[in-house]
C-alpha positions in Angstrom: -59.1 -34.9 112.7 -61.8 -37.2 111.6 -65.0 -36.6 109.5 -67.2 -36.6 112.6 -68.8 -33.5 114.0 -66.2 -30.8 114.9 -66.8 -28.1 117.5 -64.6 -25.0 117.5 -63.1 -23.8 120.7 -64.5 -20.7 122.4 -61.5 -18.7 121.4 -61.8 -19.8 117.7 -65.5 -19.1 117.6 -64.9 -15.6 118.9 -62.3 -15.1 116.3 -64.9 -16.0 113.6 -67.7 -13.9 115.0 -65.7 -10.7 115.8 -63.1 -10.6 113.1 -65.1 -12.3 110.4 -61.9 -12.8 108.4 -60.8 -16.2 109.5 -57.7 -17.3 107.6 -56.5 -20.8 107.9 -53.6 -22.5 106.2 -52.7 -19.4 104.2 -49.9 -21.1 102.4 -50.8 -22.4 99.0 -48.1 -24.5 97.2 -45.5 -23.1 99.5 -46.4 -19.4 98.8 -48.3 -17.0 101.0 -51.6 -15.8 99.4 -50.9 -12.4 100.8 -47.6 -11.0 102.3 -47.6 -11.5 106.1 -48.0 -8.2 107.8 -45.3 -6.9 110.2 -46.3 -6.9 113.9 -48.3 -3.8 114.6 -50.3 -2.3 117.4 -53.7 -1.0 116.3 -54.8 2.3 117.8 -58.3 3.6 117.6 -58.3 6.8 115.6 -58.9 9.9 117.6 -62.0 12.1 116.8 -59.6 14.5 115.1 -58.3 11.8 112.8 -61.8 10.5 112.1 -62.9 13.9 110.9 -60.4 13.6 108.1 -62.5 11.0 106.3 -65.1 13.7 105.3 -63.4 14.3 102.0 -65.2 14.1 98.7 -64.3 11.2 96.4 -64.1 12.3 92.8 -66.6 10.6 90.5 -66.1 9.7 86.9 -68.3 11.4 84.3 -68.5 12.1 80.6 -67.3 15.3 79.0 -69.8 18.1 78.2 -69.7 21.5 76.6 -70.5 23.0 80.0 -67.4 24.8 81.3 -68.0 23.4 84.8 -67.8 19.8 83.5 -64.2 18.9 82.7 -64.2 15.1 82.5 -63.2 12.9 79.6 -65.4 12.0 76.7 -66.9 8.5 76.1 -64.1 6.0 75.6 -61.7 7.9 77.8 -61.3 7.8 81.5 -60.5 10.5 84.0 -57.9 9.7 86.5 -59.0 8.1 89.8 -58.2 10.5 92.5 -58.6 10.4 96.3 -57.9 13.8 97.8 -55.9 14.2 101.0 -55.8 10.5 101.8 -54.6 9.8 105.3 -51.3 8.0 105.6 -52.4 5.6 108.3 -54.5 2.5 107.9 -56.3 1.9 111.2 -57.4 -1.6 110.1 -54.1 -3.2 109.2 -53.8 -7.0 109.8 -53.2 -7.8 113.4 -50.0 -9.7 114.2 -50.5 -13.2 115.4 -48.0 -12.5 118.2 -49.7 -13.7 121.4 -48.3 -10.7 123.2 -49.9 -8.2 120.8 -52.7 -6.2 122.5 -55.9 -6.9 120.5 -58.0 -5.0 123.0 -57.4 -1.9 121.0 -59.5 -3.2 118.1 -62.7 -1.3 117.4 -65.8 -2.8 118.9 -67.8 -4.7 116.2 -71.3 -3.5 115.3 -74.4 -5.6 116.1 -76.7 -6.8 113.4 -79.2 -4.1 114.4 -76.7 -1.4 113.5 -76.4 -2.6 110.0 -80.0 -1.9 109.2 -81.3 1.1 107.2 -82.1 3.0 110.4 -78.4 4.2 110.5 -78.3 7.8 109.4 -75.7 10.5 108.8 -73.5 8.1 106.9 -71.4 8.7 103.8 -71.9 5.8 101.5 -69.8 5.2 98.4 -71.1 3.8 95.1 -69.7 3.3 91.6 -70.9 5.6 88.9 -72.4 9.1 88.6 -75.7 10.5 90.0 -78.7 8.6 88.7 -76.9 5.2 88.6 -78.7 2.1 89.9 -76.0 1.8 92.5 -77.0 5.2 93.9 -80.6 4.0 94.3 -79.3 0.8 95.9 -77.2 2.8 98.4 -80.2 4.9 99.3 -82.3 1.8 99.8 -79.7 0.3 102.1 -79.2 3.6 104.0 -82.2 5.9 103.3 -80.8 9.0 105.1 -77.2 8.7 103.9 -75.1 11.0 101.8 -74.4 9.0 98.6 -70.9 9.6 97.3 -70.1 8.7 93.7 -66.8 7.0 92.8 -65.2 6.5 89.5 -64.3 2.9 89.8 -65.1 -0.1 92.1 -61.7 0.0 93.6 -62.0 3.7 94.4 -65.1 2.8 96.6 -63.2 0.1 98.4 -60.3 2.4 99.1 -62.6 5.2 100.2 -64.0 3.0 103.0 -60.6 1.7 104.1 -59.2 5.2 104.3 -62.1 6.7 106.3 -63.2 9.0 103.4 -66.7 7.3 103.7 -68.4 5.1 106.2 -69.8 2.4 103.9 -69.8 1.2 100.3 -72.7 -0.4 98.4 -71.4 -2.3 95.3 -73.0 -4.8 92.9 -72.0 -8.4 93.1 -74.3 -10.3 90.8 -77.2 -9.8 88.4 -80.0 -12.3 87.7 -79.5 -12.0 83.9 -75.8 -10.9 83.5 -74.3 -13.1 86.2 -71.5 -12.3 88.6 -69.5 -9.1 88.8 -66.1 -10.8 88.8 -64.1 -7.6 89.5 -65.8 -7.1 92.9 -65.1 -10.8 93.8 -61.4 -10.2 93.3 -61.5 -6.9 95.2 -63.2 -8.6 98.2 -60.1 -10.7 98.5 -57.7 -7.9 98.0 -59.2 -5.5 100.5 -59.9 -6.1 104.2 -63.6 -4.9 104.3 -66.5 -6.9 105.8 -69.9 -7.6 104.3 -72.5 -6.3 106.7 -75.6 -6.6 104.5 -77.1 -7.1 101.1 -79.5 -5.2 98.9 -81.6 -6.6 96.1 -82.7 -4.0 93.6 -85.1 -4.5 90.6 -83.6 -3.0 87.5 -86.0 -1.2 85.1 -84.4 0.1 82.0 -85.7 3.1 80.0 -84.8 4.4 76.6 -84.4 8.2 76.8 -83.3 11.1 74.6 -83.3 14.9 74.6 -86.6 16.7 74.4 -87.9 17.0 70.8 -86.1 13.9 69.7 -88.4 11.2 68.5 -87.9 7.4 68.5 -87.5 7.3 64.7 -84.7 10.0 64.9 -82.4 7.7 66.9 -79.5 6.0 65.1 -77.5 4.8 68.1 -77.8 4.2 71.8 -75.3 4.4 74.7 -75.2 2.5 77.9 -73.3 0.0 80.1 -72.5 -3.3 78.3 -74.7 -5.3 80.6 -77.6 -2.9 80.2 -77.3 -3.1 76.4 -77.2 -6.9 76.6 -80.3 -7.0 78.8 -82.2 -4.9 76.2 -80.8 -6.7 73.1 -84.1 -7.8 71.5 -85.8 -4.4 71.9 -82.8 -2.5 70.6 -82.4 -4.9 67.7 -86.1 -4.3 66.7 -85.5 -0.6 66.7 -82.4 -1.0 64.5 -80.2 1.0 66.9 -76.4 0.8 66.9 -75.2 0.0 70.4 -72.2 1.7 72.0 -70.9 0.7 75.4 -69.8 3.2 78.1 -68.8 2.9 81.7 -72.2 3.2 83.3 -75.9 3.8 82.5 -76.2 7.2 84.2 -73.0 8.4 82.6 -74.6 7.6 79.2 -77.6 9.7 80.0 -75.4 12.6 81.2 -73.4 12.5 78.0 -76.5 12.6 75.7 -77.9 15.5 77.7 -74.8 17.6 78.0 -73.9 17.2 74.3 -77.5 17.8 73.2 -77.3 14.9 70.8 -80.2 14.6 68.4 -79.5 11.1 66.9 -78.4 9.3 70.1 -80.4 7.9 73.0 -79.4 6.3 76.3 -80.5 3.3 78.3 -80.7 4.2 82.0 -83.0 4.6 84.9 -86.0 6.9 85.1 -84.1 8.7 87.9 -81.3 9.5 85.5 -83.7 10.9 83.0 -85.1 13.2 85.6 -81.7 14.3 86.8 -80.3 15.1 83.4 -83.6 16.4 81.9 -84.1 13.7 79.3 -87.4 12.5 77.8 -88.3 8.9 78.3 -89.3 7.3 74.9 -89.9 3.8 76.2 -90.1 2.2 79.7 -89.2 -1.3 80.9 -87.4 -2.2 77.7 -85.4 -5.1 79.3 -86.0 -8.4 77.6 -86.7 -10.2 80.9 -88.9 -8.5 83.5 -87.1 -10.5 86.2 -84.0 -8.4 86.2 -82.6 -8.1 89.7 -79.1 -6.9 90.9 -77.8 -7.9 94.2 -75.5 -5.4 96.0 -73.2 -5.9 99.0 -73.0 -3.4 101.9 -69.3 -3.1 103.0 -67.8 -1.7 106.1 -64.5 -1.5 108.0 -65.9 -3.3 111.0 -67.9 -6.6 110.9 -71.3 -7.0 112.6 -71.9 -9.6 115.3 -74.4 -12.0 113.7 -77.6 -13.0 115.5 -80.3 -15.6 115.2 -83.3 -13.4 115.4 -83.7 -13.1 111.6 -82.6 -15.0 108.5 -78.8 -14.6 108.0 -76.4 -15.4 105.2 -72.7 -16.0 105.5 -70.1 -15.5 102.7 -66.8 -17.3 102.7 -63.8 -17.9 100.4 -61.5 -20.9 100.5 -59.0 -22.8 98.4 -58.3 -26.5 98.3 -55.4 -28.9 97.4 -55.6 -30.6 94.1 -57.0 -34.1 94.1 -60.1 -36.2 93.2 -63.2 -35.5 95.2 -61.8 -32.6 97.1 -64.5 -30.1 96.1 -67.1 -32.7 96.8 -65.7 -33.1 100.4 -65.7 -29.3 100.8 -69.4 -29.0 99.8 -70.4 -32.1 101.8 -69.6 -30.3 105.1 -72.7 -28.2 104.4 -74.9 -30.9 103.1 -74.2 -33.1 106.1 -75.6 -30.4 108.3 -78.5 -29.5 106.0 -77.1 -26.0 105.4 -78.4 -24.6 102.1 -75.9 -23.0 99.6 -77.2 -20.1 97.7 -74.1 -19.2 95.6 -70.8 -20.8 94.6 -68.3 -18.9 92.4 -64.9 -20.0 91.4 -62.1 -17.6 90.5 -58.6 -18.4 89.3 -55.9 -18.0 92.0 -53.5 -15.4 90.7 -49.7 -15.6 90.8 -49.7 -19.3 90.1 -48.0 -20.9 87.1 -50.4 -21.9 84.4 -49.4 -24.5 81.9 -46.4 -25.6 83.9 -45.8 -29.3 84.1 -44.4 -31.2 87.0 -43.4 -34.8 87.7 -46.6 -35.5 89.7 -48.7 -34.8 86.7 -46.8 -37.2 84.4 -45.7 -34.4 82.2 -49.2 -33.1 81.5 -50.0 -29.3 82.0 -50.9 -28.2 85.5 -54.5 -27.1 85.9 -55.6 -23.7 87.2 -55.7 -23.3 91.0 -59.0 -21.8 92.1 -60.6 -19.9 95.0 -64.2 -20.8 95.8 -66.6 -18.1 97.0 -69.6 -19.6 98.7 -72.8 -18.1 100.3 -74.8 -20.2 102.6 -78.0 -19.7 104.6 -76.8 -19.7 108.2 -75.6 -17.3 110.8 -72.1 -17.6 112.4 -73.9 -17.4 115.7 -75.3 -20.9 114.9 -73.1 -23.7 116.3 -74.0 -25.8 113.2 -72.4 -23.2 110.9 -69.3 -23.1 113.1 -69.0 -26.9 113.0 -69.2 -26.8 109.2 -66.3 -24.3 109.0 -64.3 -26.3 111.5 -64.9 -29.4 109.3 -64.0 -27.4 106.1 -60.7 -26.2 107.4 -59.4 -29.8 107.9 -58.6 -29.9 104.2 -58.7 -26.3 103.0 -55.5 -24.5 102.3 -57.1 -21.1 102.9 -60.3 -20.0 104.5 -61.7 -16.6 105.2 -65.2 -15.5 106.4 -66.1 -12.4 104.4 -69.2 -11.6 106.5 -72.3 -12.9 108.2 -75.2 -10.6 107.6 -79.0 -10.4 107.5 -80.8 -11.6 104.3 -82.6 -8.9 102.2 -86.2 -10.0 101.8 -87.5 -6.7 100.5 -87.5 -6.0 96.7 -87.6 -2.5 95.2 
């Protein structure tokens, strides 16, 4: 194919819009990126099976002296546990066998169904009660039941296995940068991005009642939260100790009734765990925003009635100017890129030399994650991806979803 405008066929366009997981040329250097699935027939779960998803997902917390709280202390981790997980996976990859009946696939949601008007949902987030992720989940789905999970991967698995309906997980922070773990998990799991949430982070320094600022010797919080408050904490002369999450730090300080230790967390966490706020808005930069992704088992059908964003991941052959060509497919169509992130491609030899490199070490192979401002309902965006797949070795649409224009 040439570099002129490319239009996808109707069948291909439907595949992008409905499945939102377009994979092209999935062989990289002669190896499959993911093992090819065996031919399967997908059956829609019965109402009885769907009821099995309403199982709590255990959250991670920090140990207390309370007999009802039996989790590990700071520095230790309790075991990730999903209780009574169903054996089936109703969203296994569909075989590319043309005789396979794909009419059994669940009907995709429309973009209106991804809005915060959806109620009675169980929404997974990482952390304990009072975490910023819980607030983001409640912003995305105001009437949901927020379900805490110990780790990011626990939240992904909870959605895949029908324990919850959605997950709301952080992907980047305006000060701390990208959450690389979640980029890797997006590729490993078969969930779809159905929306985004931007949440303004406002850190508070808190301690038990009766403890004054001058009594504090150390402070606990998530590593990124401590880094975002570095100047303030340095002025106070406090020793910083990192824990798994901000709300977990507040819970630990409260349950252990520590008199020389504070926590950096949200005002919601202070209220939940009965702590006194000694200082508000202690972050070094007031423009501190975290972007969260809303994940679901089924994609939404994108529209053109509102601003949309599309997220993709692709890989390229090695060679001069290849990345330039990949990005040019968007520039030629005046499609604005809002994010580009590269991640090393795993299971590839690093430092191995070959004859084509004249004996020099082989460079890393990379996956490129790109967000661009366009809906997959737009023919211009479809043409851009049709053009990109001419020289990409792997291409997958992670989701096409409405842009969040409201800041909380």
